[in-house]
VOVEXZA-488601 format. One line per field, with one value per atom (N, C-alpha, C): residue number from 1; residue in one letter; atom name; x negated, y negated, z negated. Coordinates in Angstrom, 2 decimals, padded with zeros to 5 digits, always signed. Example, Ala and Ser with C-alpha at 12.3 -4.5 7.8 and 13.67 -1.06 7.14 Angstrom:
// VOVEXZA-488601
n <- c(1,1,1,2,2,2)
res <- c(A,A,A,S,S,S)
atom <- c(N,CA,C,N,CA,C)
east <- c(-013.19,-012.30,-013.20,-012.85,-013.67,-012.90)
north <- c(+005.69,+004.50,+003.30,+002.25,+001.06,-000.03)
up <- c(-007.80,-007.80,-007.80,-007.08,-007.14,-007.87)
// end
This chain:
// VOVEXZA-488601
n <- c(1,1,1,2,2,2,3,3,3,4,4,4,5,5,5,6,6,6,7,7,7,8,8,8,9,9,9,10,10,10,11,11,11,12,12,12,13,13,13,14,14,14,15,15,15,16,16,16,17,17,17,18,18,18,19,19,19,20,20,20,21,21,21,22,22,22,23,23,23,24,24,24,25,25,25,26,26,26,27,27,27,28,28,28,29,29,29,30,30,30,31,31,31,32,32,32,33,33,33,34,34,34,35,35,35,36,36,36,37,37,37,38,38,38,39,39,39,40,40,40,41,41,41,42,42,42,43,43,43,44,44,44,45,45,45,46,46,46,47,47,47,48,48,48,49,49,49,50,50,50,51,51,51,52,52,52,53,53,53,54,54,54,55,55,55,56,56,56,57,57,57,58,58,58,59,59,59,60,60,60,61,61,61,62,62,62,63,63,63,64,64,64,65,65,65,66,66,66,67,67,67,68,68,68,69,69,69,70,70,70,71,71,71,72,72,72,73,73,73,74,74,74,75,75,75,76,76,76,77,77,77,78,78,78,79,79,79,80,80,80,81,81,81,82,82,82,83,83,83,84,84,84,85,85,85,86,86,86,87,87,87,88,88,88,89,89,89,90,90,90,91,91,91,92,92,92,93,93,93,94,94,94,95,95,95,96,96,96,97,97,97,98,98,98,99,99,99,100,100,100,101,101,101,102,102,102,103,103,103,104,104,104,105,105,105,106,106,106,107,107,107,108,108,108,109,109,109,110,110,110,111,111,111,112,112,112,113,113,113,114,114,114,115,115,115,116,116,116,117,117,117,118,118,118,119,119,119,120,120,120,121,121,121,122,122,122,123,123,123,124,124,124,125,125,125,126,126,126,127,127,127,128,128,128,129,129,129,130,130,130,131,131,131,132,132,132,133,133,133,134,134,134,135,135,135,136,136,136,137,137,137,138,138,138,139,139,139,140,140,140,141,141,141,142,142,142,143,143,143,144,144,144,145,145,145,146,146,146,147,147,147)
res <- c(M,M,M,E,E,E,T,T,T,V,V,V,S,S,S,G,G,G,S,S,S,G,G,G,S,S,S,S,S,S,N,N,N,F,F,F,T,T,T,F,F,F,L,L,L,G,G,G,S,S,S,C,C,C,E,E,E,Y,Y,Y,K,K,K,D,D,D,E,E,E,L,L,L,Y,Y,Y,M,M,M,I,I,I,S,S,S,I,I,I,C,C,C,N,N,N,G,G,G,F,F,F,S,S,S,L,L,L,M,M,M,E,E,E,L,L,L,F,F,F,L,L,L,T,T,T,L,L,L,G,G,G,R,R,R,K,K,K,C,C,C,E,E,E,E,E,E,I,I,I,S,S,S,P,P,P,Q,Q,Q,N,N,N,V,V,V,I,I,I,L,L,L,Q,Q,Q,Y,Y,Y,L,L,L,A,A,A,P,P,P,H,H,H,R,R,R,K,K,K,L,L,L,Y,Y,Y,V,V,V,T,T,T,L,L,L,N,N,N,E,E,E,D,D,D,D,D,D,D,D,D,V,V,V,R,R,R,N,N,N,M,M,M,T,T,T,H,H,H,L,L,L,H,H,H,T,T,T,C,C,C,M,M,M,R,R,R,L,L,L,T,T,T,I,I,I,I,I,I,D,D,D,M,M,M,R,R,R,A,A,A,V,V,V,K,K,K,K,K,K,T,T,T,K,K,K,W,W,W,C,C,C,P,P,P,Q,Q,Q,C,C,C,E,E,E,Q,Q,Q,D,D,D,Q,Q,Q,A,A,A,L,L,L,T,T,T,T,T,T,R,R,R,P,P,P,K,K,K,A,A,A,I,I,I,A,A,A,V,V,V,S,S,S,Q,Q,Q,G,G,G,A,A,A,T,T,T,L,L,L,F,F,F,P,P,P,Y,Y,Y,N,N,N,V,V,V,A,A,A,A,A,A,Q,Q,Q,S,S,S,A,A,A,P,P,P,I,I,I,M,M,M,C,C,C,V,V,V,R,R,R,V,V,V,G,G,G,L,L,L,L,L,L,G,G,G,P,P,P)
atom <- c(N,CA,C,N,CA,C,N,CA,C,N,CA,C,N,CA,C,N,CA,C,N,CA,C,N,CA,C,N,CA,C,N,CA,C,N,CA,C,N,CA,C,N,CA,C,N,CA,C,N,CA,C,N,CA,C,N,CA,C,N,CA,C,N,CA,C,N,CA,C,N,CA,C,N,CA,C,N,CA,C,N,CA,C,N,CA,C,N,CA,C,N,CA,C,N,CA,C,N,CA,C,N,CA,C,N,CA,C,N,CA,C,N,CA,C,N,CA,C,N,CA,C,N,CA,C,N,CA,C,N,CA,C,N,CA,C,N,CA,C,N,CA,C,N,CA,C,N,CA,C,N,CA,C,N,CA,C,N,CA,C,N,CA,C,N,CA,C,N,CA,C,N,CA,C,N,CA,C,N,CA,C,N,CA,C,N,CA,C,N,CA,C,N,CA,C,N,CA,C,N,CA,C,N,CA,C,N,CA,C,N,CA,C,N,CA,C,N,CA,C,N,CA,C,N,CA,C,N,CA,C,N,CA,C,N,CA,C,N,CA,C,N,CA,C,N,CA,C,N,CA,C,N,CA,C,N,CA,C,N,CA,C,N,CA,C,N,CA,C,N,CA,C,N,CA,C,N,CA,C,N,CA,C,N,CA,C,N,CA,C,N,CA,C,N,CA,C,N,CA,C,N,CA,C,N,CA,C,N,CA,C,N,CA,C,N,CA,C,N,CA,C,N,CA,C,N,CA,C,N,CA,C,N,CA,C,N,CA,C,N,CA,C,N,CA,C,N,CA,C,N,CA,C,N,CA,C,N,CA,C,N,CA,C,N,CA,C,N,CA,C,N,CA,C,N,CA,C,N,CA,C,N,CA,C,N,CA,C,N,CA,C,N,CA,C,N,CA,C,N,CA,C,N,CA,C,N,CA,C,N,CA,C,N,CA,C,N,CA,C,N,CA,C,N,CA,C,N,CA,C,N,CA,C,N,CA,C,N,CA,C,N,CA,C,N,CA,C,N,CA,C,N,CA,C,N,CA,C,N,CA,C,N,CA,C,N,CA,C,N,CA,C,N,CA,C,N,CA,C,N,CA,C,N,CA,C,N,CA,C,N,CA,C,N,CA,C,N,CA,C,N,CA,C,N,CA,C,N,CA,C,N,CA,C)
east <- c(-022.12,-021.38,-021.43,-021.72,-021.78,-020.34,-020.24,-018.99,-018.78,-017.61,-017.28,-017.64,-018.47,-018.78,-018.54,-017.88,-017.71,-017.29,-018.10,-017.76,-018.21,-018.92,-019.28,-020.80,-021.48,-022.91,-023.07,-024.11,-024.29,-024.69,-025.04,-025.48,-024.51,-023.25,-022.13,-021.67,-021.48,-021.00,-019.41,-018.62,-017.22,-017.15,-016.28,-015.86,-014.83,-015.05,-014.34,-013.64,-012.33,-011.46,-010.81,-011.27,-010.89,-010.14,-008.79,-007.95,-008.13,-008.44,-008.34,-008.03,-006.93,-006.29,-006.06,-005.30,-004.95,-006.03,-007.13,-008.41,-008.74,-009.25,-009.79,-011.29,-012.03,-013.48,-013.84,-014.71,-015.13,-016.47,-016.80,-018.02,-018.38,-019.57,-019.94,-020.06,-019.46,-019.52,-020.09,-021.22,-021.97,-021.53,-021.64,-021.38,-022.47,-022.16,-023.01,-023.13,-022.31,-022.21,-021.69,-022.26,-021.74,-020.53,-019.91,-018.89,-019.61,-020.75,-021.52,-021.93,-022.46,-022.85,-021.72,-020.52,-019.41,-019.02,-019.07,-018.94,-020.01,-021.15,-022.26,-022.15,-021.64,-021.64,-020.31,-019.31,-018.17,-018.39,-019.25,-019.64,-020.47,-021.13,-021.92,-021.06,-019.83,-018.93,-017.95,-017.81,-016.81,-017.32,-017.74,-018.33,-017.37,-016.18,-015.10,-014.90,-015.38,-015.05,-016.34,-015.93,-017.12,-016.23,-016.94,-016.33,-015.64,-016.08,-015.41,-014.17,-013.87,-012.83,-011.61,-012.03,-011.01,-011.25,-010.16,-010.29,-010.25,-010.86,-010.85,-009.80,-009.29,-008.25,-008.28,-008.15,-008.02,-006.79,-006.34,-005.07,-005.23,-004.77,-004.84,-004.04,-004.77,-003.99,-002.88,-003.10,-002.07,-000.92,-000.91,+000.24,+000.69,+000.03,+000.31,+000.48,-000.48,-000.31,-001.89,-001.83,-003.26,-003.80,-005.16,-005.88,-006.86,-006.96,-007.89,-009.19,-010.33,-011.59,-012.25,-012.33,-012.70,-014.18,-014.74,-016.19,-016.59,-017.96,-018.59,-017.91,-017.53,-016.86,-015.54,-014.83,-013.82,-014.12,-015.38,-015.78,-016.15,-016.83,-017.19,-015.84,-014.90,-013.63,-013.02,-013.03,-012.47,-013.20,-014.54,-015.33,-015.04,-015.04,-014.93,-013.42,-012.46,-011.15,-011.13,-011.68,-011.62,-012.39,-013.47,-014.30,-013.55,-012.82,-011.91,-010.91,-010.27,-009.15,-009.62,-010.96,-011.59,-011.33,-011.23,-010.98,-012.29,-012.50,-013.70,-013.39,-012.12,-011.66,-011.05,-011.53,-011.05,-010.37,-009.02,-008.18,-008.22,-008.79,-008.92,-008.24,-008.27,-007.72,-008.55,-008.80,-009.30,-008.12,-007.85,-006.64,-007.25,-006.68,-007.31,-006.87,-007.89,-007.62,-006.46,-006.10,-005.10,-004.13,-002.88,-001.87,-001.08,-000.54,+000.18,+001.65,+002.02,+003.41,+004.15,+004.99,+005.77,+006.69,+007.11,+008.06,+007.43,+006.11,+005.37,+004.50,+004.28,+003.39,+001.96,+001.56,+000.18,-000.34,-001.63,-002.11,-001.74,-001.52,-001.22,-002.31,-003.15,-004.06,-003.43,-004.02,-003.53,-003.98,-003.15,-003.71,-002.67,-003.22,-002.44,-001.95,-002.52,-002.03,-001.06,+000.06,+001.11,+000.68,+001.15,+000.65,+001.85,+001.88,+002.95,+002.92,+004.08,+004.05,+005.31,+005.02,+006.07,+006.99,+008.33,+009.26,+009.99,+010.00,+010.72,+012.18,+013.06,+014.43,+014.60,+015.35,+015.65,+014.48,+013.70,+012.91,+013.62,+013.26,+013.95,+012.90,+013.15,+012.24,+012.74,+011.67,+011.65,+010.91,+011.48,+010.62,+009.85,+008.59,+007.50,+006.83,+006.85,+006.17,+004.90,+003.73,+002.46,+002.03,+002.28,+001.99,+003.18,+003.37,+004.63,+004.55,+003.43,+003.34,+002.97,+003.03,+002.62,+003.95,+003.79,+005.03,+005.28,+006.57,+006.77,+006.21,+005.80,+005.39,+006.43,+006.77,+007.80,+007.13,+007.39,+006.94,+007.82,+007.24,+007.99,+007.89,+009.06,+009.21,+009.85,+009.21,+009.88,+010.47,+011.55,+012.19,+013.46,+013.89,+015.15,+016.29,+017.33,+018.59,+019.37,+019.84,+020.78,+021.77,+022.40,+023.39,+022.61)
north <- c(+020.42,+019.76,+020.85,+020.62,+021.52,+021.81,+022.95,+023.29,+022.57,+022.45,+021.94,+022.91,+022.69,+023.59,+022.95,+023.73,+023.31,+021.90,+021.24,+019.79,+019.00,+019.46,+018.64,+018.22,+018.39,+018.02,+016.57,+015.93,+014.50,+014.38,+015.40,+015.34,+015.74,+016.03,+016.55,+015.47,+015.77,+014.87,+015.23,+014.08,+014.25,+013.91,+014.21,+013.88,+012.63,+011.44,+010.31,+010.13,+009.87,+009.72,+008.36,+007.30,+005.93,+005.57,+004.96,+004.43,+002.90,+002.33,+000.93,+000.53,-000.19,-000.66,+000.53,+001.53,+002.76,+003.54,+003.56,+004.30,+004.93,+006.12,+006.85,+007.03,+006.68,+006.72,+007.81,+008.74,+009.75,+009.38,+009.58,+009.22,+010.24,+010.31,+011.06,+010.13,+010.57,+009.81,+010.68,+010.09,+010.78,+010.38,+011.25,+011.10,+009.84,+008.90,+007.74,+006.77,+006.70,+005.64,+004.39,+003.13,+001.96,+001.41,+000.50,-000.15,-000.68,-001.32,-001.91,-000.78,+000.27,+001.34,+002.01,+001.99,+002.46,+001.48,+000.26,-000.85,-000.60,-000.50,-000.47,+000.98,+002.02,+003.15,+003.06,+002.49,+002.22,+001.20,+000.17,-000.80,-000.27,+000.84,+001.31,+002.06,+002.40,+002.87,+001.78,+000.83,-000.29,-001.65,-002.59,-003.72,-004.67,-004.48,-005.51,-004.93,-003.87,-003.36,-003.94,-004.91,-005.57,-006.21,-006.48,-007.06,-008.28,-009.00,-010.29,-010.15,-009.13,-008.95,-008.11,-007.09,-006.01,-005.68,-004.99,-004.33,-002.90,-001.98,-000.52,+000.02,+000.95,+001.64,+003.16,+003.91,+005.42,+006.13,+007.08,+007.67,+008.57,+008.21,+008.96,+010.25,+011.52,+012.76,+013.05,+012.84,+013.30,+012.35,+011.12,+010.28,+009.84,+010.05,+009.75,+008.15,+007.47,+005.96,+005.47,+004.48,+003.69,+003.02,+003.13,+002.46,+001.55,+000.45,-000.63,-000.29,-000.37,-000.30,-001.63,-002.24,-003.49,-003.55,-002.53,-002.45,-001.02,-001.01,+000.37,+001.36,+000.91,+001.74,+002.54,+001.59,+002.27,+003.44,+003.22,+004.25,+005.48,+005.44,+006.41,+007.22,+006.56,+007.04,+007.88,+007.41,+008.07,+009.33,+009.29,+010.62,+011.55,+010.84,+011.90,+012.57,+011.92,+012.38,+013.52,+013.27,+014.19,+015.52,+015.31,+016.36,+017.30,+016.63,+017.14,+017.97,+017.50,+018.21,+019.24,+019.34,+020.17,+020.04,+018.58,+018.28,+017.77,+017.93,+017.58,+016.38,+016.11,+015.00,+013.87,+012.61,+011.46,+010.69,+010.55,+009.77,+008.24,+007.41,+005.98,+005.16,+003.80,+002.96,+001.60,+000.80,-000.59,-001.57,-002.50,-003.39,-004.73,-005.60,-007.07,-007.65,-008.53,-009.31,-010.24,-010.88,-011.90,-011.52,-012.04,-011.82,-013.15,-013.44,-014.68,-014.66,-015.53,-015.52,-016.58,-016.13,-017.23,-018.12,-017.50,-018.39,-019.38,-019.19,-020.14,-020.97,-020.52,-021.07,-021.23,-020.19,-020.19,-018.76,-018.62,-017.24,-016.79,-015.50,-014.76,-013.78,-014.01,-012.86,-011.61,-010.34,-009.17,-008.79,-008.25,-007.90,-006.73,-005.82,-004.77,-005.16,-006.28,-006.63,-007.75,-007.64,-008.55,-009.86,-010.98,-012.34,-013.04,-013.76,-014.60,-016.07,-016.53,-017.96,-018.63,-019.95,-020.70,-021.17,-021.05,-021.39,-022.52,-023.69,-024.71,-024.70,-025.50,-025.47,-025.95,-025.11,-025.49,-024.84,-023.94,-023.20,-022.05,-021.63,-020.54,-019.32,-018.07,-017.04,-016.20,-015.84,-014.93,-013.79,-012.45,-011.25,-011.27,-010.69,-010.60,-009.42,-008.40,-007.10,-007.29,-007.25,-007.39,-006.17,-005.22,-003.76,-002.92,-002.08,-001.02,-000.38,+000.00,+000.90,+000.12,-001.18,-001.96,-002.44,-002.93,-003.49,-005.02,-005.34,-006.77,-007.80,-008.84,-010.10,-011.10,-011.77,-012.94,-014.24,-014.76,-016.10,-017.07,-018.24,-019.29,-020.55,-021.08,-022.36,-023.34,-024.44,-025.37,-026.49,-026.74,-028.01,-028.39,-029.42,-030.06,-029.40,-029.13,-028.57,-029.86,-030.13,-031.36,-031.16,-032.36,-032.27,-032.24)
up <- c(+022.08,+020.87,+019.87,+018.74,+017.51,+017.16,+016.37,+015.66,+014.40,+013.90,+012.63,+011.63,+010.61,+009.66,+008.22,+007.30,+005.84,+005.74,+005.04,+004.72,+005.92,+006.92,+008.07,+008.05,+009.01,+009.08,+009.50,+009.24,+009.51,+010.95,+011.68,+013.13,+014.05,+013.59,+014.23,+015.36,+016.54,+017.71,+018.08,+018.12,+018.60,+020.08,+020.62,+021.97,+021.88,+022.21,+022.31,+023.48,+023.52,+024.70,+024.49,+025.10,+025.03,+026.19,+025.96,+026.96,+026.91,+028.18,+028.58,+029.75,+029.92,+031.23,+032.26,+031.67,+032.40,+032.84,+032.27,+032.53,+031.32,+031.50,+030.31,+030.37,+029.36,+029.22,+028.18,+028.55,+027.74,+027.17,+025.90,+025.26,+024.10,+023.81,+022.58,+021.35,+020.17,+018.96,+018.04,+017.32,+016.32,+014.96,+014.05,+012.55,+012.36,+011.53,+011.23,+012.20,+013.25,+014.18,+013.56,+013.91,+013.54,+014.35,+014.18,+015.07,+016.26,+016.05,+017.13,+018.08,+017.53,+018.50,+019.35,+018.70,+019.39,+020.52,+020.25,+021.31,+022.50,+022.05,+022.99,+023.87,+023.32,+024.07,+024.89,+024.63,+025.56,+026.56,+026.08,+027.15,+028.31,+028.12,+029.19,+030.25,+029.74,+030.68,+031.34,+030.53,+031.11,+030.57,+031.31,+030.87,+030.17,+030.30,+029.63,+028.28,+027.83,+026.52,+025.63,+024.93,+023.99,+022.84,+021.70,+020.45,+020.89,+021.73,+022.02,+022.71,+023.54,+024.27,+023.85,+023.03,+022.61,+021.19,+020.55,+019.31,+019.79,+018.93,+019.10,+018.09,+018.46,+017.53,+017.81,+016.86,+016.93,+016.40,+017.08,+016.70,+015.44,+014.35,+013.19,+013.27,+013.54,+013.88,+012.86,+011.69,+010.56,+010.45,+011.10,+011.05,+012.33,+013.56,+014.79,+015.01,+014.13,+014.17,+014.61,+015.04,+015.52,+014.32,+014.11,+013.13,+013.80,+013.36,+013.95,+013.20,+014.18,+013.65,+013.49,+012.26,+011.96,+011.44,+011.00,+010.34,+010.39,+009.99,+010.06,+009.18,+008.10,+007.17,+007.72,+008.66,+009.30,+010.17,+010.98,+011.90,+011.05,+009.88,+009.07,+008.52,+008.18,+007.78,+009.05,+010.17,+011.30,+011.67,+011.51,+011.64,+010.62,+009.37,+008.21,+008.25,+008.68,+008.76,+009.77,+010.98,+012.02,+011.62,+010.98,+010.37,+009.37,+008.37,+007.45,+008.12,+009.14,+009.84,+010.89,+011.00,+011.94,+013.35,+013.75,+015.17,+015.90,+017.14,+017.79,+018.67,+019.09,+019.98,+019.14,+019.47,+018.81,+019.88,+019.79,+020.75,+020.29,+021.21,+020.95,+022.04,+021.87,+022.91,+022.56,+023.54,+023.43,+024.02,+023.04,+023.27,+023.44,+024.48,+024.56,+023.22,+022.90,+021.63,+021.64,+022.80,+022.86,+023.98,+023.87,+024.72,+024.72,+025.85,+026.09,+025.45,+024.67,+024.24,+024.92,+025.90,+026.70,+025.78,+024.70,+023.84,+023.20,+022.77,+022.06,+022.77,+023.96,+024.77,+024.34,+023.67,+023.09,+022.92,+022.75,+022.61,+021.28,+021.14,+019.93,+019.58,+018.71,+018.51,+017.95,+018.34,+017.89,+016.58,+015.75,+014.46,+013.96,+013.08,+012.51,+011.04,+010.65,+009.34,+009.36,+008.65,+008.76,+008.16,+008.76,+008.25,+007.84,+006.74,+006.10,+006.67,+007.27,+007.67,+007.02,+006.74,+006.30,+007.47,+007.35,+008.34,+008.00,+008.60,+008.30,+008.65,+008.02,+008.42,+009.85,+010.65,+012.09,+013.03,+012.43,+013.18,+013.89,+015.04,+015.56,+015.77,+015.50,+015.53,+016.62,+017.58,+018.65,+018.35,+018.77,+018.64,+019.84,+019.56,+020.59,+020.45,+021.43,+021.23,+021.98,+021.20,+021.92,+022.70,+022.18,+022.97,+022.79,+023.72,+023.51,+022.40,+021.85,+020.78,+019.32,+019.47,+018.22,+017.46,+016.26,+015.69,+016.28,+016.40,+016.94,+016.13,+016.73,+016.10,+016.22,+015.30,+015.38,+015.65,+016.82,+017.11,+016.65,+016.40,+015.76,+016.64,+017.09,+017.63,+016.81,+016.35,+015.55,+016.35,+016.27,+016.81,+016.29,+016.47,+015.93,+016.71,+016.01,+016.64,+016.57,+017.80,+017.94,+019.10,+019.33,+020.44,+021.81)
// end
């Protein structure tokens, strides 16, 4: 691995540490990687890691919050941030795209963006935490309240 110099070189390689299902997978991440290249590299370590099955997130070191990688530009921002901070290890995690919501009896897609929903009169909100480190999602069960 090369050292971080000045504004960072385009051929710099980071060490990626990706957690999935209580396993840790170590990969090389090059500046200029696309999101698909990231998935392909991780997929060689674990078949279950694919764009259809999981979302990839990295830990933003300056905020200690996870950032979802949705497109190639997000991957470029991730490597640029780590270059600027002179860090060589990128902490990541792969999270299943769907989780079962027992209160709603339906699949709830994971998202890092808040969604607005219209709640009718008589609806009941149930807190539902998708992952231990994510913000709670409110599930809605609409039903008539009566005797």
